[in-house]
KOLDREN-902468 format. One record per residue: residue in one letter; residue number from 0; x, y, z of N, C-alpha, C in turn. Coordinates in nm, 4 decimals, padded with zeros to 6 digits, always signed. Layout:
BEGIN
(a, NUM, (X, Y, Z), (X, Y, Z), (X, Y, Z))
...
***
This chain:
BEGIN
(m, 0, (+00.0837, -00.1174, +00.0000), (+00.0000, +00.0000, +00.0000), (+00.0883, +00.1239, +00.0000))
(v, 1, (+00.0409, +00.2255, -00.0623), (+00.1128, +00.3523, -00.0694), (+00.0277, +00.4584, -00.0028))
(y, 2, (+00.0903, +00.5358, +00.0830), (+00.0200, +00.6439, +00.1502), (+00.0738, +00.7773, +00.1010))
(e, 3, (-00.0144, +00.8711, +00.0792), (+00.0255, +01.0064, +00.0420), (-00.0504, +01.1044, +00.1285))
(p, 4, (+00.0139, +01.2054, +00.1795), (+00.1557, +01.2347, +00.1687), (+00.2383, +01.1396, +00.2553))
(d, 5, (+00.3705, +01.1415, +00.2351), (+00.4598, +01.0543, +00.3108), (+00.4612, +01.0898, +00.4593))
(l, 6, (+00.4421, +01.2156, +00.4922), (+00.4471, +01.2637, +00.6296), (+00.3221, +01.3453, +00.6599))
(v, 7, (+00.2594, +01.3141, +00.7719), (+00.1427, +01.3891, +00.8161), (+00.1690, +01.4345, +00.9588))
(q, 8, (+00.1613, +01.5642, +00.9839), (+00.1804, +01.6151, +01.1193), (+00.0438, +01.6295, +01.1849))
(i, 9, (+00.0245, +01.5581, +01.2960), (-00.1029, +01.5611, +01.3666), (-00.0770, +01.5907, +01.5134))
(t, 10, (-00.1811, +01.6280, +01.5834), (-00.1734, +01.6502, +01.7275), (-00.2783, +01.5631, +01.7952))
(p, 11, (-00.2621, +01.5363, +01.9251), (-00.3621, +01.4546, +01.9946), (-00.5026, +01.5106, +01.9728))
(g, 12, (-00.5945, +01.4217, +01.9388), (-00.7316, +01.4613, +01.9128), (-00.7645, +01.4756, +01.7653))
(d, 13, (-00.6599, +01.4881, +01.6800), (-00.6826, +01.4958, +01.5353), (-00.7327, +01.3610, +01.4842))
(t, 14, (-00.8020, +01.3624, +01.3731), (-00.8490, +01.2407, +01.3082), (-00.7803, +01.2269, +01.1735))
(v, 15, (-00.7266, +01.1073, +01.1475), (-00.6640, +01.0772, +01.0187), (-00.7442, +00.9642, +00.9564))
(k, 16, (-00.7871, +00.9816, +00.8333), (-00.8679, +00.8806, +00.7655), (-00.7909, +00.8298, +00.6444))
(f, 17, (-00.7651, +00.6984, +00.6410), (-00.6980, +00.6358, +00.5285), (-00.8048, +00.5790, +00.4369))
(i, 18, (-00.8024, +00.6184, +00.3117), (-00.9022, +00.5754, +00.2145), (-00.8354, +00.4850, +00.1123))
(a, 19, (-00.8850, +00.3616, +00.0999), (-00.8285, +00.2661, +00.0044), (-00.8610, +00.3097, -00.1378))
(v, 20, (-00.7590, +00.3118, -00.2232), (-00.7808, +00.3456, -00.3638), (-00.7519, +00.2269, -00.4542))
(t, 21, (-00.7004, +00.1177, -00.3963), (-00.6810, -00.0068, -00.4698), (-00.7544, -00.1166, -00.3938))
(s, 22, (-00.7762, -00.2283, -00.4584), (-00.8617, -00.3316, -00.4006), (-00.7910, -00.4279, -00.3061))
(g, 23, (-00.6608, -00.4226, -00.2900), (-00.5985, -00.5227, -00.2057), (-00.4623, -00.4846, -00.1533))
(h, 24, (-00.4082, -00.5755, -00.0726), (-00.2737, -00.5606, -00.0185), (-00.2223, -00.7000, +00.0139))
(n, 25, (-00.0958, -00.7062, +00.0524), (-00.0382, -00.8355, +00.0871), (-00.0034, -00.8377, +00.2361))
(a, 26, (+00.0160, -00.9570, +00.2903), (+00.0551, -00.9739, +00.4293), (+00.1558, -01.0874, +00.4368))
(a, 27, (+00.2497, -01.0766, +00.5296), (+00.3508, -01.1802, +00.5445), (+00.3973, -01.1843, +00.6888))
(i, 28, (+00.4438, -01.2999, +00.7345), (+00.5057, -01.3134, +00.8654), (+00.6563, -01.3108, +00.8444))
(i, 29, (+00.7234, -01.2237, +00.9157), (+00.8689, -01.2131, +00.9092), (+00.9249, -01.2915, +01.0275))
(d, 30, (+01.0240, -01.3798, +01.0005), (+01.0829, -01.4597, +01.1074), (+01.1231, -01.3714, +01.2255))
(g, 31, (+01.0812, -01.4109, +01.3442), (+01.1154, -01.3372, +01.4645), (+01.0160, -01.2279, +01.5011))
(m, 32, (+00.9215, -01.1962, +01.4122), (+00.8275, -01.0885, +01.4389), (+00.6968, -01.1384, +01.5002))
(a, 33, (+00.6671, -01.2657, +01.4868), (+00.5420, -01.3207, +01.5392), (+00.5731, -01.4127, +01.6561))
(g, 34, (+00.4714, -01.4416, +01.7359), (+00.4889, -01.5320, +01.8474), (+00.5247, -01.6718, +01.8017))
(v, 35, (+00.5728, -01.7513, +01.8933), (+00.6137, -01.8877, +01.8615), (+00.5011, -01.9807, +01.8981))
(p, 36, (+00.4595, -02.0782, +01.8224), (+00.5035, -02.1031, +01.6849), (+00.4229, -02.0189, +01.5855))
(a, 37, (+00.4910, -01.9595, +01.4914), (+00.4257, -01.8789, +01.3874), (+00.3785, -01.9701, +01.2746))
(q, 38, (+00.2630, -01.9420, +01.2207), (+00.2090, -02.0172, +01.1089), (+00.2262, -01.9344, +00.9827))
(a, 39, (+00.2691, -01.9944, +00.8737), (+00.2852, -01.9256, +00.7468), (+00.1492, -01.8877, +00.6904))
(i, 40, (+00.1424, -01.7717, +00.6270), (+00.0208, -01.7273, +00.5594), (+00.0283, -01.7727, +00.4151))
(e, 41, (-00.0719, -01.8410, +00.3704), (-00.0705, -01.8892, +00.2319), (-00.1830, -01.8303, +00.1530))
***
């Protein structure tokens, strides 16, 4: 996914809304980032 702008300056209480402009994204488990035992996403 790509977000624009790259940087958004907000303060507590501000609302940021991300609007999807494409239909999908990918997900992956990176070794060491998930609890043990991690299951592969297929």
